C-alpha positions in Angstrom: 105.5 69.1 115.2 102.5 71.1 114.0 100.3 68.7 116.0 101.8 70.1 119.2 100.7 73.6 118.3 97.9 74.9 120.4 94.5 75.6 118.8 93.4 79.1 118.0 89.8 80.2 118.7 87.9 82.0 115.9 85.2 84.2 117.5 82.6 84.8 114.8 80.1 87.6 114.0 77.1 85.6 115.2 78.8 84.7 118.5 79.7 81.1 117.6 83.2 79.8 117.7 85.4 77.5 115.6 88.8 76.0 116.5 91.8 75.6 114.2 95.5 74.8 114.7 97.2 78.1 115.1 99.9 77.3 112.5 97.3 77.1 109.8 96.4 80.7 110.3 99.9 81.7 109.3 98.8 80.9 105.7 96.8 84.1 105.7 98.4 87.4 106.2 95.0 88.9 107.1 94.2 86.2 109.8 97.7 86.1 111.4 97.6 89.8 112.0 94.5 89.5 114.1 96.2 87.5 116.9 94.8 88.4 120.3 96.3 85.9 122.7 95.0 82.9 120.8 91.6 84.3 120.0 90.7 85.8 116.6 87.6 87.9 116.0 86.3 87.5 112.5 83.5 89.6 111.1 81.9 86.7 109.2 79.0 84.4 109.9 79.3 80.7 110.8 78.6 79.3 107.4 81.2 81.5 105.8 83.8 80.7 108.5 83.2 77.0 107.9 84.3 77.4 104.2 87.4 79.4 105.3 88.5 76.8 107.9 87.8 73.9 105.6 90.0 75.6 103.0 92.8 76.1 105.5 92.7 72.4 106.2 92.3 71.0 102.7 92.8 73.8 100.1 89.3 73.0 98.9 85.9 74.8 98.8 83.1 73.2 100.8 80.0 74.8 102.3 77.5 73.6 104.8 74.1 72.3 103.6 72.2 75.4 102.5 68.9 76.2 104.1 65.6 76.5 102.3 62.3 74.7 101.6 62.8 74.5 97.9 65.7 73.9 95.5 65.6 77.5 94.3 65.8 78.8 97.9 68.7 76.5 98.7 70.5 77.6 95.5 70.0 81.3 96.3 71.3 80.7 99.9 74.4 78.9 98.6 75.1 81.6 96.0 74.8 84.2 98.7 77.3 82.3 100.9 79.8 82.1 97.9 79.6 85.9 97.6 80.4 86.2 101.4 83.3 83.8 101.0 84.6 85.7 98.1 84.6 88.9 100.2 86.3 87.2 103.1 89.0 85.7 100.9 89.8 89.2 99.7 89.7 90.7 103.1 91.9 88.0 104.7 94.3 87.7 101.7 93.6 84.2 100.7 94.1 84.3 96.9 93.5 80.7 96.2 90.2 80.6 98.2 89.3 83.8 96.2 89.7 81.9 93.0 87.7 79.0 94.3 84.9 81.4 95.3 84.9 82.9 91.9 84.3 79.5 90.3 81.5 78.8 92.8 79.8 82.1 92.1 80.0 81.5 88.3 78.6 77.9 88.7 75.8 78.7 91.1 74.9 82.0 89.4 74.2 80.3 86.1 71.2 78.7 87.6 69.7 82.0 88.9 67.6 84.6 87.1 69.2 88.0 86.6 66.8 89.9 89.0 67.4 87.5 91.8 71.1 87.3 91.2 71.6 91.1 91.4 69.5 91.4 94.5 71.5 88.7 96.2 74.8 90.4 95.3 73.5 93.7 96.5 72.4 92.1 99.8 75.7 90.3 100.4 78.0 93.0 99.0 76.2 96.3 99.6 79.3 98.5 99.2 81.6 96.8 96.7 85.0 98.2 95.8 85.3 100.0 92.5 88.6 98.3 92.1 86.9 94.9 92.2 87.1 94.4 88.4 86.3 90.7 88.4 82.9 91.2 90.0 82.1 94.2 87.8 83.0 92.2 84.7 80.9 89.2 86.0 77.8 91.3 86.5 78.4 93.1 83.2 78.5 89.8 81.3 75.3 88.7 83.0 73.6 91.9 81.8 74.5 91.2 78.2 71.7 88.7 77.9 69.2 91.5 78.4 70.1 92.9 75.0 68.7 89.8 73.3 66.1 88.7 75.8 64.7 91.6 77.9 61.9 89.7 79.5 63.8 89.2 82.8 64.5 92.9 82.9 60.8 93.6 82.7 60.1 91.4 85.8 62.9 93.0 87.8 62.0 95.0 90.9 65.4 96.1 92.4 64.0 97.9 95.4 62.5 95.7 98.2 59.7 97.6 99.9 61.0 97.1 103.4 64.4 98.7 102.7 65.3 102.3 102.4 66.3 103.5 98.9 69.2 105.5 97.6 69.2 107.9 94.6 70.8 105.2 92.4 68.1 102.8 93.4 65.4 105.3 92.4 67.1 106.0 89.1 67.4 102.3 88.3 63.7 101.7 89.2 62.7 104.7 86.9 64.9 103.4 84.1 63.2 100.0 84.3 59.8 101.6 84.2 60.7 103.5 81.1 62.0 100.4 79.5 58.8 98.5 80.3 56.7 101.3 78.7 59.0 101.4 75.7 58.7 97.6 75.1 54.9 97.7 75.7 54.4 100.6 73.2 55.8 98.8 70.2 56.7 95.4 68.8 60.4 96.2 68.2 63.0 94.6 70.3 66.0 96.3 71.7 68.2 94.4 69.2 66.1 95.8 66.3 66.4 99.3 67.7 70.1 98.9 68.0 70.4 97.8 64.4 68.4 100.8 63.3 70.7 103.1 65.2 73.8 101.5 63.7 72.4 101.9 60.2 71.3 105.5 60.7 72.8 107.0 63.9 71.4 110.5 63.1 67.7 109.3 62.8 65.4 111.7 64.7 68.0 114.5 64.9 67.4 117.9 63.2 68.9 118.2 59.7 71.5 121.0 59.6 70.8 123.9 57.1 72.7 123.8 53.8 75.4 126.5 53.1 73.0 128.2 50.7 70.1 128.3 53.2 72.5 129.5 55.9 73.9 132.2 53.6 70.4 133.5 52.8 69.5 133.5 56.5 72.6 135.5 57.4 71.9 138.1 54.6 68.3 138.5 55.8 69.4 139.0 59.4 72.1 141.5 58.3 69.6 143.5 56.2 67.1 143.7 59.1 69.9 145.0 61.4 70.8 147.8 58.9 67.2 148.9 58.7 66.9 148.9 62.4 70.0 151.1 62.7 68.6 153.6 60.2 71.5 153.0 57.7 69.2 151.7 54.9 65.7 152.9 53.9 63.4 150.0 53.2 62.0 149.7 49.7 58.2 149.6 49.5 56.7 146.1 49.1 55.2 145.2 45.7 51.7 145.4 47.0 52.2 148.8 48.6 51.4 152.0 46.6 54.0 154.7 46.1 52.0 158.1 46.2 54.2 159.8 43.6 53.9 156.9 41.1 50.2 156.7 41.8 49.7 160.4 40.7 51.6 159.9 37.5 49.7 156.8 36.7 46.4 158.6 37.2 47.4 161.4 34.9 48.3 159.0 32.1 45.0 157.3 32.4 43.2 160.7 32.1 45.1 161.5 28.9 44.4 158.1 27.5 40.7 158.5 28.1 40.6 161.9 26.2 42.0 160.1 23.2 39.2 157.6 23.2 41.0 154.7 24.8 39.0 152.3 26.8 40.2 151.7 30.3 39.7 148.2 31.6 
């Protein structure tokens, strides 16, 4: 009988303990591999372990009452717990709990502003796996709203002052500052700018020279090169005086004057 099975002890990250029938841990490949003479060390806090144990008993998601002095604080705390549960379900290979956690993240996240949501995800999941496509797509879909309503983006400060920053943090902060300046400098929205680009994607780019202009430029450059190499003697410019022609012109003027012509 499973009721005759001794209980296993779950030693948690914060030092607390939970007790669960050992046969239930066999449902998880990740948990069953941690067996240490009836004691299992889990690197998760008490509130997350409660959700895991309740799932092992009932196949349902249930969390403890979240802490906080306001509804928003309690919602944020519960959302952060759902992120931790999602990570634990992936680590301990509990696929059904992972799906339940995804549904919880989606439900709770819909009530949070984008700046707070991203900060909570970063706090709970500081080093996410690049193979975690569900989380990447979830965050990407939440970002889409910024293309139609950027006001939340303008209020976002992604770098808490008390924490050290990384290069990616600094780049993100600089990008947000540039966007704020861009929105403050003109009445156009990001959607309007996107439509302008779609209508004329080459706006603001230099216009390439025509074939005729390019041909004339090439001929001019080639002529200058021949003169520089001494292969061609440059012709005098129109406003320059050729000495030989100037002497002939003066002689003709003298002859004309002797015949009584008037020089103007």
